[in-house]
C-alpha positions in Angstrom: 0.0 0.0 0.0 2.9 2.4 0.8 4.5 2.0 -2.6 1.1 2.3 -4.3 0.4 5.5 -2.4 3.8 7.0 -3.5 3.0 6.0 -7.1 -0.5 7.4 -6.9 0.7 10.7 -5.4 3.5 11.0 -8.0 0.9 10.4 -10.8 -1.6 13.0 -9.5 -3.8 11.2 -7.0 -7.6 12.1 -7.2 -7.0 15.4 -8.8 -5.7 17.1 -5.6 -2.0 16.4 -6.2 -1.6 17.3 -9.8 0.6 20.3 -9.0 4.3 19.4 -8.8 4.9 21.1 -5.4 1.8 19.5 -3.9 3.0 16.1 -5.1 6.4 16.7 -3.6 4.8 17.9 -0.4 2.9 14.7 0.0 5.9 12.5 -0.9 7.9 14.3 1.8 5.1 13.6 4.3 5.2 9.9 3.4 9.0 9.8 3.8 9.0 11.8 7.1 6.2 9.7 8.6 7.1 6.2 7.4 10.6 6.5 6.0 12.4 5.5 9.2 10.3 2.4 9.7 10.5 -1.1 8.3 8.3 -1.4 5.1 5.9 -3.9 6.8 5.4 -1.7 9.9 4.9 1.4 7.7 2.4 -0.5 5.6 0.4 -1.4 8.7 0.4 2.1 10.1 -0.6 3.6 6.8 -3.4 1.1 6.4 -4.7 2.0 9.9 -4.7 5.6 9.0 -6.4 5.1 5.7 -9.1 2.8 7.3 -9.8 5.4 9.9 -10.3 8.1 7.2 -12.5 5.8 5.1 -14.6 4.9 8.2 -15.3 8.6 9.0 -15.8 9.4 5.3 -18.4 6.7 5.0 -20.1 7.8 8.3 -20.2 11.3 6.8 -22.0 9.9 3.7 -24.5 8.1 6.0 -25.3 11.3 8.0 -25.8 13.3 4.9 -28.1 10.6 3.7 -30.0 10.9 6.9 -30.6 14.6 6.5 -27.4 16.3 7.9 -25.8 18.8 5.6 -22.1 19.4 5.4 -22.8 23.0 6.5 -24.6 21.9 9.6 -21.8 19.5 10.5 -19.2 22.3 9.9 -21.2 24.6 12.2 -21.4 21.9 14.9 -17.7 21.0 14.8 -16.2 24.4 14.2 -14.7 23.2 10.9 -14.9 24.8 7.5 -17.3 23.5 4.9 -14.6 23.6 2.2 -12.1 21.7 4.4 -14.6 18.9 5.2 -15.5 18.6 1.5 -11.8 18.5 0.4 -10.9 16.0 3.1 -13.7 13.7 2.2 -12.7 13.6 -1.4 -9.1 12.6 -1.0 -7.2 10.7 1.8 -4.0 12.6 0.9 -5.5 16.0 1.5 -4.4 18.1 4.5 -1.9 15.3 5.7 1.1 17.6 6.0 1.5 19.8 9.1 2.4 23.4 8.4 5.0 23.5 11.1 7.1 20.8 12.7 5.4 19.6 15.9 1.9 20.7 14.8 -0.9 18.3 14.1 -1.9 18.1 10.5 -5.3 19.5 9.4 -6.5 16.0 8.4 -6.1 14.8 12.0 -7.9 17.8 13.4 -10.8 17.3 11.0 -11.0 13.6 11.9 -10.9 14.2 15.6 -13.7 16.8 15.4 -15.8 14.5 13.2 -15.3 11.5 15.3 -16.3 13.4 18.4 -19.5 14.8 16.7 -20.5 11.4 15.4 -20.1 10.0 18.9 -22.3 12.7 20.3 -24.9 12.0 17.6 -24.9 8.3 18.6 -25.4 9.3 22.2 -28.2 11.7 21.3 -30.0 9.0 19.4 -29.5 6.4 22.2 -30.9 8.8 24.8 -34.1 9.5 22.9 -37.2 8.2 24.6 -37.4 5.6 21.9 -34.7 5.2 19.2 -36.0 5.6 15.7 -34.8 2.9 13.3 -32.5 3.8 10.4 -33.5 3.7 6.8 -35.5 0.5 6.0 -34.7 -0.9 2.5 -38.1 -1.1 0.8 -39.0 -2.4 -2.6 -39.3 1.2 -3.7 -35.8 2.0 -2.6 -34.5 -1.0 -4.4 -36.3 0.0 -7.6 -35.1 3.6 -7.4 -31.5 2.7 -6.8 -31.5 0.1 -9.6 -33.1 2.6 -12.0 -30.5 5.3 -11.3 -27.8 2.7 -11.8 -29.2 1.9 -15.2 -29.3 5.6 -16.1 -25.6 5.9 -15.3 -24.5 2.6 -16.8 -26.2 3.2 -20.2 -26.1 7.0 -20.2 -29.8 7.3 -20.9 -32.8 9.3 -19.5 -34.7 7.2 -17.0 -38.1 8.5 -15.9 -38.8 7.1 -12.4 -42.3 7.8 -11.2 -44.0 6.7 -8.0 -46.8 8.0 -5.7 -46.1 10.7 -3.2 -44.8 9.5 0.1 -43.7 6.1 -1.2 -40.0 6.7 -0.6 -38.6 7.9 -3.9 -36.4 10.5 -2.2 -35.2 7.9 0.3 -34.1 5.8 -2.7 -32.1 8.7 -4.1 -30.4 9.3 -0.7 -29.6 5.6 -0.4 -28.0 5.5 -3.8 -25.9 8.6 -3.1 -24.7 7.2 0.2 -23.7 3.9 -1.4 -21.8 5.5 -4.3 -20.0 8.0 -2.0 -18.9 5.1 0.2 -17.8 3.0 -2.8 -16.3 5.7 -5.0 -15.7 8.6 -2.7 -17.2 12.1 -2.6 -15.5 13.0 -5.8 -17.7 10.5 -7.7 -19.5 11.9 -10.8 -23.0 11.6 -9.3 -24.9 14.8 -8.9 -28.3 15.6 -7.5 -30.5 18.7 -8.0 -34.0 19.4 -6.7 -36.3 21.5 -9.0 -38.5 24.2 -7.6 -41.2 26.2 -9.3 -38.7 29.0 -9.8 -36.5 26.8 -12.0 -38.9 27.3 -14.9 -36.4 28.1 -17.7 -33.6 26.2 -19.4 -31.1 28.8 -18.1 -32.2 28.3 -14.5 -31.9 24.5 -15.0 -28.4 24.8 -16.4 -27.3 27.1 -13.6 -28.6 24.7 -11.1 -26.7 21.8 -12.7 -23.6 23.9 -13.1 -23.5 24.7 -9.3 -23.8 21.0 -8.6 -21.4 19.6 -11.2 -18.8 22.4 -11.3 -19.4 24.3 -8.0 -20.2 27.7 -9.4 -21.7 29.7 -12.3 -19.8 32.6 -13.8 -21.7 35.8 -13.7 -23.3 37.0 -17.0 -22.6 33.6 -18.6 -24.9 33.0 -21.5 -27.1 29.9 -21.6 -24.9 28.3 -24.3 -21.7 29.0 -22.4 -23.1 27.4 -19.2 -24.1 24.4 -21.3 -20.6 24.2 -22.7 -19.0 24.5 -19.2 -21.1 21.6 -17.9 -20.3 19.5 -20.9 -16.5 20.1 -20.5 -16.7 19.3 -16.7 -18.7 16.1 -17.1 -17.9 14.4 -20.4 -16.0 11.1 -20.2 -16.5 10.7 -16.4 -19.4 8.1 -16.6 -21.7 10.1 -14.3 -25.3 10.5 -13.7 -27.5 13.5 -12.8 -30.5 12.8 -10.5 -33.3 15.4 -10.7 -35.7 15.2 -7.8 -39.1 16.9 -8.2 -38.7 16.5 -11.9 -42.4 17.0 -12.4 -41.8 20.7 -12.2 -40.7 20.6 -15.8 -44.1 19.1 -16.7 -46.2 21.9 -15.2 -48.7 23.0 -17.8 -47.9 26.6 -16.9 -44.2 26.0 -17.8 -43.9 26.7 -21.5 -40.2 25.9 -21.3 -40.7 22.3 -20.0 -40.1 20.5 -23.3 -37.1 22.7 -24.1 -35.6 21.9 -20.6 -36.1 18.1 -21.2 -34.5 18.5 -24.7 -31.5 20.2 -23.1 -31.1 17.2 -20.8 -31.4 14.9 -23.8 -28.5 16.8 -25.4 -26.2 15.9 -22.5 -27.3 12.2 -22.8 -26.8 12.1 -26.5 -23.2 13.5 -26.0 -22.6 10.8 -23.4 -21.8 13.5 -20.8 -23.9 11.7 -18.2 -27.1 9.8 -17.7 -30.2 11.4 -16.2 -32.6 10.0 -13.7 -35.9 12.0 -13.4 -37.6 11.5 -10.1 -41.3 12.4 -10.2 -44.9 11.4 -10.3 -45.5 10.5 -13.9 -46.4 14.0 -15.0 -43.4 14.3 -17.3 -44.5 11.3 -19.3 -48.1 12.6 -19.5 -46.8 16.1 -20.7 -44.6 14.5 -23.4 -47.5 12.4 -24.7 -49.8 15.4 -24.7 -47.2 17.5 -26.7 -46.6 14.6 -29.1 -42.9 14.8 -28.3 -42.1 11.5 -30.0 -38.4 12.1 -30.4 -37.9 12.3 -26.6 -40.5 9.6 -25.9 -38.7 7.2 -28.2 -35.5 7.6 -26.2 -37.2 7.5 -22.8 -39.9 4.8 -23.2 -37.7 1.7 -23.1 -36.1 2.8 -19.8 -39.2 4.2 -18.0 -39.8 2.9 -14.5 -43.3 3.2 -13.0 -43.4 2.2 -9.3 -46.9 1.4 -8.0 -46.0 2.3 -4.4 -45.2 0.5 -1.2 -45.9 -3.2 -1.0 -47.6 -5.0 1.9 -44.1 -6.4 2.8 -42.7 -2.9 2.8 -45.4 -1.8 5.3 -44.8 -4.8 7.5 -41.0 -4.3 7.5 -41.5 -0.7 8.6 -44.0 -1.7 11.3 -41.6 -4.3 12.6 -38.6 -1.9 12.5 -40.5 0.5 14.7 -41.3 -2.2 17.2 -45.0 -2.2 16.5 -47.0 -5.5 16.8 -50.5 -6.7 17.0 -53.3 -7.5 14.5 -55.3 -4.3 15.1 -52.1 -2.2 15.0 -51.2 -3.8 11.6 -54.6 -3.1 10.2 -54.5 0.6 11.1 -51.0 1.0 9.7 -51.9 -0.6 6.4 -55.0 1.6 6.2 -53.0 4.7 6.9 -50.6 4.0 4.0 -53.3 3.1 1.6 -55.4 6.1 2.5 -52.9 8.5 1.0 -49.6 9.9 2.1 -47.8 6.6 1.9 -45.0 5.5 4.1 -44.2 9.1 5.0 -47.5 9.4 6.6 -47.0 6.2 8.6 -43.6 7.3 9.8 -45.0 10.7 10.7 -47.8 9.0 12.7 -45.3 6.8 14.5 -43.2 9.9 15.5 -46.3 11.8 16.6 -47.5 8.8 18.7 -44.1 8.6 20.5 -44.1 12.4 21.0 -47.6 12.6 22.3 -48.1 9.3 24.1 -44.6 7.8 24.5 -45.8 4.6 22.9 -47.2 3.2 19.6 -50.4 1.2 20.1 -53.7 0.7 18.4 -55.4 3.4 20.5 -52.7 6.0 19.9 -52.6 5.3 16.1 -56.5 5.4 16.0 -56.5 8.7 17.9 -53.9 10.3 15.6 -55.4 9.0 12.4 -58.8 10.6 13.3 -57.2 13.9 14.1 
């Protein structure tokens, strides 16, 4: 591993050591830290250090998937957002101390993150009742598989499912898995559309901020498009667009043009596109007789009917709920509209108001 790290650094490891001075800086760190040791002992220590970084990096991916933002973690640890982001992308980053005897920035970041993650664990344990983590439902499995296909084949995949069924959870699960497997530098991007993103220019600027990190002021629509193309082509990535039905709004005259712009990226093999929505895009395309786009999208379309009975039962079991009457009420809550989100919200409200989940508390809340 030690010789591999030296070689990787010398070749420009992960895009952060392409500068000659940065590479030499990192090589000096390796020699200073491990050069006086036997090769086998140095290998063991380096692997321990790498494993520690990877464990914290994966935990960061999990917490982001659970709703924490990097900004929140930075605020709670006293770290800089930019430092956390750079550290998570590359093991070699911040490994050299500025002065002899000082701790390197990477160690300071890892110590702060480890402490905060320990506090988070304690906070969750001391809750009146610990909430379960993400339950892998059939919806999550279908969403993650569909995004994978969009990336693998560089196509547009329209993924539709009822509100509250867990589409967004599927997206977050996919992002967490990929960040763990490939690192935070992986070419997987997610944007969420809002009603204000009603033009092609607004869409491109949103994508640019995610893929590149910024948008130059006064950049024309075509220049932003070219910037995105240059930054993404050849990387084998995928763009996930949540709330994609915003492009299908009948009031949005630019909707078809926005989808055509996404098709241009796909045709150029810049990245695949996964559209997460509620079937409105497909209806709009049919209504507009947009056969050119439909012809590309139809073979890859994924229409998810919603949570299965097994999904509901798995969720009930994970929350520690049992009983025939309880099960009947839970299934009725899901089927009555709102999906799994409504059921989880009812569980949380039951614990908050009654400190338990029972047939009586569920019935009382479902009536209210």
